[in-house]
PAZASE-490861 format. One line per 8 residues: number of its first residue (from 1); their letters; for each residue x, y, z of N, C-alpha, C, CB. Coordinates in pm, whole numbers, plus 50000, padded with zeros to 5 digits. Glycine has a CB too. Example, Ala and Ser with C-alpha at 12.3 -4.5 7.8 and 13.67 -1.06 7.14 Angstrom:
1> AS> 51319 49431 50780 51230 49550 50780 51320 49670 50780 51131 49553 50905 | 51285 49775 50708 51367 49894 50714 51290 50003 50787 51408 49940 50572 $
END
This chain:
1> MISEVHPL> 13430 28802 75133 13463 28888 75222 13481 28833 75355 13378 28983 75219 | 13571 28817 75428 13596 28781 75560 13604 28897 75659 13715 28706 75562 | 13554 28921 75759 13546 29019 75848 13580 28975 75993 13418 29074 75838 | 13667 29058 76045 13712 29044 76178 13605 29069 76268 13820 29128 76207 | 13562 28979 76370 13450 29005 76450 13507 29066 76589 13364 28871 76469 | 13591 29004 76620 13692 29041 76737 13823 29003 76737 13653 28994 76856 | 13904 29081 76686 14046 29078 76647 14122 29007 76771 14104 29234 76614 | 14097 29059 76894 14183 28996 77003 14152 28866 77033 14177 29064 77125 $
9> LGWHAHGT> 14039 28796 77007 13999 28676 77027 14017 28575 76908 13871 28688 77067 | 14042 28631 76785 14051 28569 76657 13934 28520 76574 14127 28468 76674 | 13823 28579 76636 13688 28541 76561 13682 28618 76437 13553 28574 76648 | 13626 28543 76306 13599 28605 76187 13453 28564 76140 13709 28568 76085 | 13408 28644 76065 13265 28617 76005 13273 28630 75850 13150 28728 76064 | 13212 28536 75777 13209 28538 75638 13055 28524 75598 13303 28422 75577 | 13008 28625 75536 12856 28664 75502 12830 28586 75377 12827 28833 75476 | 12701 28526 75339 12657 28476 75225 12514 28489 75195 12691 28353 75222 $
17> VGFDHERA> 12483 28515 75065 12350 28504 75030 12269 28395 74956 12336 28598 74972 | 12386 28317 74924 12344 28190 74850 12321 28071 74930 12444 28153 74753 | 12224 28066 75002 12175 27953 75083 12039 27920 75055 12187 27979 75225 | 12014 27782 75101 11872 27734 75109 11782 27785 75191 11864 27616 75136 | 11697 27884 75159 11613 27957 75253 11514 27866 75333 11535 28063 75176 | 11448 27777 75282 11358 27689 75325 11424 27579 75404 11285 27641 75216 | 11559 27534 75368 11624 27438 75452 11657 27516 75582 11755 27374 75380 | 11714 27631 75586 11759 27689 75692 11633 27716 75777 11842 27809 75657 $
25> RAMHSVPE> 11509 27775 75727 11420 27807 75811 11362 27654 75883 11313 27898 75731 | 11361 27539 75819 11322 27424 75877 11412 27380 75974 11303 27329 75786 | 11564 27384 75950 11653 27338 76048 11662 27415 76185 11780 27337 75988 | 11619 27547 76169 11622 27638 76287 11499 27663 76334 11682 27761 76262 | 11385 27611 76304 11256 27629 76325 11213 27790 76324 11225 27559 76453 | 11261 27864 76210 11228 27995 76198 11064 28008 76149 11334 28061 76093 | 10997 28094 76226 10859 28112 76183 10835 28172 76044 10792 28195 76280 | 10734 28138 75993 10702 28191 75848 10689 28331 75847 10572 28134 75789 $
33> DFALEVAF> 10665 28416 75964 10663 28553 75937 10783 28626 75949 10576 28610 76010 | 10883 28560 75967 11028 28603 75962 11079 28588 75826 11117 28523 76058 | 11150 28692 75789 11210 28694 75643 11366 28646 75688 11200 28868 75554 | 11416 28557 75593 11537 28509 75595 11617 28580 75462 11525 28349 75594 | 11709 28682 75515 11781 28749 75391 11919 28734 75397 11755 28898 75378 | 11988 28672 75483 12142 28656 75472 12185 28544 75592 12225 28818 75498 | 12289 28488 75543 12342 28381 75663 12505 28407 75659 12300 28192 75624 | 12554 28374 75777 12705 28407 75778 12750 28281 75873 12747 28576 75848 $
41> ALGRKGDV> 12889 28258 75850 12961 28162 75910 13048 28223 76017 13035 28090 75812 | 13055 28190 76120 13132 28248 76222 13245 28157 76281 13040 28290 76327 | 13358 28184 76296 13459 28092 76344 13584 28158 76372 13483 27985 76249 | 13686 28072 76390 13837 28098 76399 13919 28038 76274 13895 28030 76537 | 14007 28118 76226 14102 28069 76125 14183 27957 76197 14199 28191 76067 | 14201 27826 76132 14274 27729 76186 14354 27676 76070 14190 27628 76257 | 14423 27559 76107 14512 27499 76022 14424 27402 75920 14623 27421 76109 | 14455 27420 75795 14381 27366 75691 14391 27218 75692 14424 27421 75566 $
49> SQRLKDTC> 14502 27144 75745 14518 27019 75753 14429 26958 75866 14656 26995 75766 | 14362 27033 75947 14283 26989 76055 14130 26984 76019 14308 27079 76173 | 14087 27026 75893 13957 27047 75851 13897 26905 75814 13954 27149 75733 | 13772 26895 75821 13708 26773 75825 13731 26723 75675 13551 26786 75875 | 13716 26608 75660 13752 26528 75527 13623 26577 75430 13760 26336 75554 | 13503 26574 75465 13413 26622 75373 13416 26759 75329 13299 26601 75417 | 13462 26856 75417 13464 26983 75371 13588 27003 75278 13461 27077 75486 | 13700 26920 75288 13804 26936 75197 13768 26883 75051 13925 26866 75252 $
57> EIDQ> 13666 26772 75057 13619 26737 74914 13532 26819 74856 13560 26615 74904 | 13459 26911 74929 13380 27003 74857 13455 27116 74790 13284 27057 74946 | 13580 27146 74851 13654 27266 74800 13725 27219 74681 13756 27328 74905 | 13749 27108 74661 13820 27051 74539 13744 27062 74406 13849 26903 74562 $
END
């Protein structure tokens, strides 16, 4: 599911629950007394041909 966060500026969000909680905690220095429940990607839709090569390989 992709949601429009701010339609006038073209921002979109995509939520997920399938992420590595401990890796996210370590990467972002989240204290142990905080619960990590959900993650989301925030960005603008763009031209698929401009995506990073690594991202394209993951999708295939």
